[in-house]
Each structure stands twice: as structure tokens, then as C-alpha cells.
C-alpha positions as CSV (number, residue, x, y, z in Angstrom):
1,M,46.4,78.2,60.0
2,E,48.8,76.0,58.0
3,K,46.0,73.4,57.8
4,L,43.6,76.0,56.3
5,F,46.3,77.0,53.8
6,H,46.7,73.4,52.6
7,I,42.9,73.0,52.2
8,L,42.6,76.2,50.2
9,F,45.6,75.2,48.0
10,A,44.0,71.8,47.3
11,L,40.7,73.4,46.3
12,V,42.5,75.8,44.0
13,V,44.4,73.0,42.3
14,V,41.3,70.8,41.9
15,S,39.3,73.7,40.4
16,A,42.1,74.5,38.0
17,F,42.2,71.0,36.7
18,S,38.4,70.6,36.5
19,S,37.9,73.9,34.6
20,C,40.3,72.8,31.8
21,G,38.6,71.1,28.8
22,S,39.7,67.6,28.0
23,D,42.4,67.3,25.3
24,D,41.1,63.8,24.6
25,E,37.7,64.8,23.1
26,K,37.2,62.6,20.1
27,E,34.7,62.3,17.3
28,R,33.9,59.1,15.4
29,K,34.8,59.3,11.7
30,Y,33.5,56.8,9.0
31,F,34.8,55.6,5.7
32,N,33.9,52.9,3.2
33,G,36.5,50.3,2.2
34,D,37.2,46.8,0.9
35,C,39.1,44.1,2.8
36,R,40.9,42.0,0.2
37,Q,42.7,38.7,0.6
38,T,44.0,36.3,-2.0
39,I,45.0,32.6,-1.4
40,S,46.9,30.6,-4.0
41,L,45.5,27.1,-4.7
42,E,48.5,25.7,-6.5
43,S,48.5,21.9,-6.1
44,G,50.9,19.0,-6.6
45,V,49.7,15.6,-7.9
46,A,46.0,15.4,-8.9
47,G,43.9,13.4,-6.5
48,N,45.9,14.4,-3.4
49,T,44.3,16.6,-0.7
50,V,45.8,20.1,-0.5
51,I,45.7,22.1,2.7
52,T,47.0,25.6,2.1
53,S,49.2,27.3,4.6
54,P,47.2,29.9,6.6
55,V,47.3,33.4,5.0
56,T,46.9,36.2,7.5
57,S,45.9,39.8,6.5
58,K,45.6,42.6,9.1
59,L,42.4,44.8,8.9
60,D,44.3,48.1,9.0
61,D,46.7,46.8,6.3
62,M,43.8,45.9,4.0
63,L,42.1,49.2,4.5
64,Q,45.1,51.6,4.5
65,Y,44.5,52.9,1.0
66,A,40.8,53.4,1.3
67,T,39.6,57.1,0.9
68,G,39.1,58.6,4.4
69,Y,41.0,55.8,6.2
70,G,41.9,56.5,9.8
71,Y,44.0,54.5,12.2
72,P,43.1,52.4,14.1
73,V,39.9,51.0,12.8
74,V,37.6,50.5,15.8
75,S,34.4,49.1,14.1
76,G,32.9,47.9,10.9
77,E,29.6,47.1,9.3
78,F,29.4,44.5,6.5
79,H,27.9,45.6,3.2
80,E,26.4,42.2,2.3
81,N,25.1,43.5,-1.0
82,G,28.0,45.9,-1.6
83,E,29.1,46.1,-5.2
84,N,32.6,44.8,-4.3
85,T,31.7,42.1,-1.8
86,A,32.6,38.8,-3.4
87,V,34.3,35.4,-2.6
88,K,35.2,33.4,-5.6
89,V,37.7,30.9,-7.1
90,I,39.4,32.6,-10.0
91,G,41.6,31.1,-12.7
92,L,40.1,27.6,-12.3
93,P,40.6,25.7,-15.6
94,D,37.6,24.4,-17.4
95,G,37.0,20.7,-16.5
96,V,38.9,20.8,-13.2
97,V,36.9,20.1,-10.1
98,L,38.1,21.0,-6.5
99,K,36.5,18.1,-4.5
100,N,35.5,18.5,-0.9
101,F,36.4,22.2,-1.0
102,S,36.4,23.9,2.5
103,M,37.6,27.1,4.0
104,E,38.5,28.0,7.6
105,I,38.6,31.7,8.3
106,N,39.3,32.9,11.8
107,G,38.5,29.5,13.2
108,L,35.1,29.4,11.4
109,K,34.9,26.4,9.0
110,K,32.6,26.0,6.0
111,D,32.3,23.1,3.6
112,F,31.4,24.0,0.0
113,G,31.3,20.6,-1.6
114,N,32.7,20.2,-5.1
115,I,33.8,23.4,-6.9
116,D,34.1,23.7,-10.7
117,I,34.1,26.6,-13.1
118,T,30.3,26.9,-13.0
119,Y,30.2,27.0,-9.2
120,A,33.2,29.3,-8.5
121,N,31.2,32.1,-6.8
122,L,31.4,31.0,-3.1
123,Y,29.5,34.0,-1.8
124,T,26.2,33.2,-3.4
125,G,24.0,31.5,-0.9
126,N,26.7,31.6,1.8
127,G,26.2,35.2,3.0
128,S,25.6,34.4,6.6
129,Y,28.9,32.5,6.9
130,F,30.8,35.3,5.4
131,K,29.0,37.9,7.6
132,K,30.1,35.9,10.7
133,V,33.7,35.8,9.3
134,F,33.6,39.6,8.8
135,E,32.3,40.2,12.3
136,S,35.0,37.9,13.7
137,M,37.6,40.0,11.9
138,V,36.3,43.4,13.1
139,N,35.4,42.3,16.6
140,S,38.5,40.4,17.6
141,N,41.5,41.9,19.3
142,R,43.7,40.8,16.4
143,R,41.6,42.4,13.7
144,E,42.7,40.1,10.9
145,L,41.6,37.5,8.4
146,K,43.4,34.2,8.8
147,T,42.4,31.8,6.0
148,S,43.3,28.3,4.9
149,V,41.7,26.2,2.2
150,T,41.4,22.4,1.9
151,F,40.5,20.6,-1.4
152,T,41.3,17.7,-3.6
153,P,41.9,18.7,-7.3
154,T,40.9,16.3,-10.1
155,E,43.9,17.7,-12.1
156,R,47.1,19.6,-11.0
157,I,46.5,23.3,-10.9
158,T,48.9,26.2,-11.0
159,S,49.4,29.4,-8.9
160,D,47.0,31.1,-11.4
161,T,44.2,29.5,-9.5
162,K,43.3,31.5,-6.4
163,V,40.5,32.2,-3.9
164,E,39.8,35.9,-3.8
165,I,37.9,37.3,-0.8
166,V,36.6,40.9,-0.9
167,F,34.5,42.2,2.0
168,S,33.0,45.6,1.4
169,G,32.1,47.6,4.5
170,R,31.7,50.8,6.4
171,F,34.4,51.3,9.0
172,S,35.1,53.9,11.8
173,Y,37.9,55.3,13.8
174,W,38.3,57.9,16.5
175,Q,39.8,61.3,15.7
176,K,40.7,64.1,18.2
177,K,38.5,67.2,17.8
């Protein structure tokens, strides 16, 4: 009799838990946002190779002010032709050349050759590299951009010269229903 009581009690407990709805039901929410990172290219003596210290920007920190933002971001889709997507050298004085310019972002390296004021838009023609960089940012466990730049300036440049990276995308997060 006691054995029958334990079996009935177990069945009642199991059915009570299975009839309750899950408190963890979630729905995926989407928002558009821009991931922005700026790297100063200030140099010392002209003709010396400069390797910038790595600049790290977390995905959630870059997106926290986007309309509709939700934490944590779980996925992202790159807007290759988004109106804000751009990678460019800004503030480069006329006549200055950044020789052997290269970037390493999240372990992915790209050589751009010599950069001057007429070739300061790095995104043009290099979309596949930056798409891989975006995917490495969204799909890694760290969810960050870690960037360093290497170049040799023909003249000393100031902190007004920077690389500006802006990745426009559509992102998602989970929200409890």
C-alpha cells in the first residue's frame, strides 16, 4: 500500500510540473545599429613604422544606444551597402602618404598598400574582408572588435588622423514573452 502511495504521489508531482507553462518562453527581437570604432594614427618621426596598440570595442557597448537595443546581442547580419557602413582614414593631411598600410582586426589581417588623401576610403573594393571581420565580431564568444594598424608615414601626423570603422547591421536578442 505504501508503495502504491509513493507511485501515485510521483505521478501527481510529475503531472503538476508538466502542466505548467514554461517561464522561459522567449521571442527573438531585432534592431538596426552601427558598430563604431576609432583608432588614432598619431606618429612619431616620419619614415618610422608605426604599430598602434590594439583598440578593443565590445559589441554590446557599441550598440547600447541603438533604438530597440536589447541585451545581450545574439546575432547580427552585415548591411554591406548600409548608408552608414564605412571604413576610412580621416584627418589625413594633403600630401602625406601612409606607406604599407595594413589592419589586423580580430586576427584577420589585410594589406591596403599606400594610403593618401585620394585613397582614404578603405571600404571600397574590400567589402569581403570587412564582411569577414563583422562575422568574426558577431560569431565569436568575445563579441568584440580588436583592431591594430601598421603603417609608415611620409610625414609626422597628429592625433587628428584616425581610422574610423562603422559597421551597419541588423542585430537580434532574446526577450521573454
